N, C-alpha and C positions, 0 to 999 in steps of 0.2 A: 467356456462361458459365452452365451449368445450376445450379439451386439445390442439387443434390446435390454438385456440385464446390465451391461456395461453403462449404457446411457441412463438407465434408471438410477444406478448407483451414483453417477456423476450429477445428475439432476438433483437428487436428494441431498448430496453433499453440499452443493453450491446454494441450494435453497436454504439450508441450515446455516451456512457461513456467509450469506450475502451481506449481513450487517458488519461483519468483522473482516471480510476479505480485504477491503481497501486500506485497513489500518497499517498494513505493511508498507504502503507507499507514503505514509506520513513522516517517516523517519528520514534523516539526511541520506542514509544509505539507500533507502527505498526510492527517494526522489532521484538520486544519482543513477540508480539502476534503471528506472523507468526512462529517464531522458537519454541514457546511452542507447537504449533500444529504439526510442523514437527517432533520434537523430541518425542512427545507423540505417534504419528502415527508409527514411526520407532520402538520404544521400545515395544509398545503394540502389533503390528502385527509381530514383529521380521523380518522386511524387510531386505533383504540381498543386500548389495552394489554389483553392477555389474549385478544385475538381470534386466530384461526388465519389466518396470512398466507402466501401463496405468493410466493416470490421467484424470478422467472423470469430465467435468465441469472445465476446466483449466483456463477459462477467459483469461486474457492477459499473462498468463504463469508464474506468480511470484513464486508460489509454485513449478511448474514443473521445472523451471530453477534452483531453489535452490537444488532440489533433484538431478538434473543432475550434478551440481557442486560437490555434495557429492559422485558421482561415480555411480549413477544409470543410466541405459539406459532408457530414457523416451519417451513416446508417449502421447502428450496432445491432448485432444478432447474437443471442445466446440461448442455450438449452434450458437455463434456469429462469423460471418465471419470477422468482423473488429478486434475482440479480437484475433482471430487466426492469422490474418495478422500481427498484432502488436507483438504478441508473437514470431513469426518467425523472424521478424526484430530484436527484442531484442536479440534473440539467436545468430544471425549472428554478431551483433555489439559486443557481449560479447565473441565471438569466441568459443561458446559451440556447439560441433558437435555431441554429443551423445543424441540428442533430435530431435523430429519432431512434427509438429502440424497439425491438420486437423479439418475441420468442421464436426460435427456429433451430433447425438441425443442420450442422455443417455438411452432413452427407446428403441432405435433401433440401436444396434451395429453390424448390418449385414455386415458392411465393414470388420469386423474381423471374422475369422474362429473360430470354437470351440477350446478351449485349446491352446490359443495363448500366453498368458502373464504369466510371473513369479510372478506377483502380481498386485495389483490395489489400487489406492487411489482415493478418491473423497471428497474434502474439500469445504464446503460452497456451495454445489451443490444440494444434494437431498432435501434440504429444499424448493426448488423452483420447483422441478420436479412434474408435476401433478399426475403421477402414479409411486411413488417410488418403489413399489413392482415389477412392470414391469422392471424398471431400474436395480434393484438388481438382478432380474432373468437373465438379459442380462449380467451383470457383472460376475455372476457365470459362465455362459456359456463360456465366452471368456478366463477365467482363466484356467491355467493348474491345474491338480490334486495336492493336498497337498501344494498349494500355498496360500499366505495370502492376505487379504484385510483389508484396514483401511478407514473408512468413518466417517464423523461427522454429528451431528444434533444440532440445537439450543435447549436448555433445556427449556421446557415449565414452569418449576418451577422457572426459573431465573427471578428476577424482572427487569432485564435489558430490555428484549425484549418487554414485555407488558406494562411497566410503564416508566422506566427511559429513554430509548432510544427515544421513541416518545416525551417525555417531553423536553429532551435536544435538539433534532434535529428538532422536529415539523413534522417529516415525518415517514412513514412506508414503507418498501420495498414491492413492489407489489408481490402478489402470494406467500407470505412467510408462512411457516408452522412450528410450534414448536412441539416438541415431548417429551414424557416421556422416561426414560431409558428403561423401559419394552417394550414400543412400538418400539423403535429402535432395540432392541434385537430380537423382534418377526419378524421384517422385514427381518433381516439377516437369522434367522432360517427358515422362510418360503421359502427363496430363495435356501436353501440347505446347507448353511454354518454351520460348526461345530466349537467347541472350541471357542465359542463367548465370548468375554470379553468387558467390558465397563469401561471407566474412565471419570469422570466429572472434567473439568478443567476451569480455567480462570474466574476471576472477572474483570480483567483489560480490558477496551475497547480500541480499536485502537485510539480513539480520546483523550486519556488521555494526559493532559499537561505534558511536560517533567519534570517540577518541582514536579509533583505529582507521577511520575512513581515509584520511590523507595518505596513510601508508598503503592501504589497499588500492587507492587510485594510482599510486606509483607502481604497484605490482601489475596493475592492468596495462600501464604504458609499456612495461618491459615484457609482460607475458603475452601481449598481443603482437609482438614482433614475429616475423616469419620463423617457422619451426616451433617456437615456444607456443604459438597460438593453437597448436594441435590439441592443447589441453585446456583451452578456454571453455567456459561453460555453455555459451550460446552460439549456435550456428544460425546466422541470419542469411536468408536466401532471397534473391530478387530475380525476376524474370519479366518477360513481356509476351502478351498474347499476339501472335502474328496476324 
């Protein structure tokens, strides 16, 4: 399948789901999941509040807006025009003015000049990008020197993606790809990033029933210990442009 067809499929899917996409973050488990990612990205990449951060693959802006509320100046970019429209509406409704949203392609960030941003995040995006190396090369280009990046990947060794999620939901996300930690690190290294670090987190899915959330949080504490973390769901990677 051509890269253009993949992008058309994803654009159509997220245009159709723009209004319902964010509902998964409204539950207690969804909020917990989101904030585990946010806090891990900030700590691992040492993102500095007040800096101008590009969020690649921002969807309807839920992560972008939370970063903005924390004091980051945010630019969110997504392939889906409907998601970008909704994200801008939500920012206006919430009175958040240190954020902007635009339609764009992770593999072609030509709308931005070289060395534009103080940092970059991309959460739940590169897994769907047909040419992730090209996307990371572009991310490297638009970042200023000595500035950090935080990106995540689904862990191929996690039983959730290959077995449990399809069994519970009966579906698989289109054009999804899973990675080993070594593969994720290699992608960042090949783009030119240095000081690359990785942390595997989360056994708790966003669909967890509220009554089970406390138990799942305990499983995360134990499951993210060395060796057991090999099977955690998310690989968060951070690096720095030299």
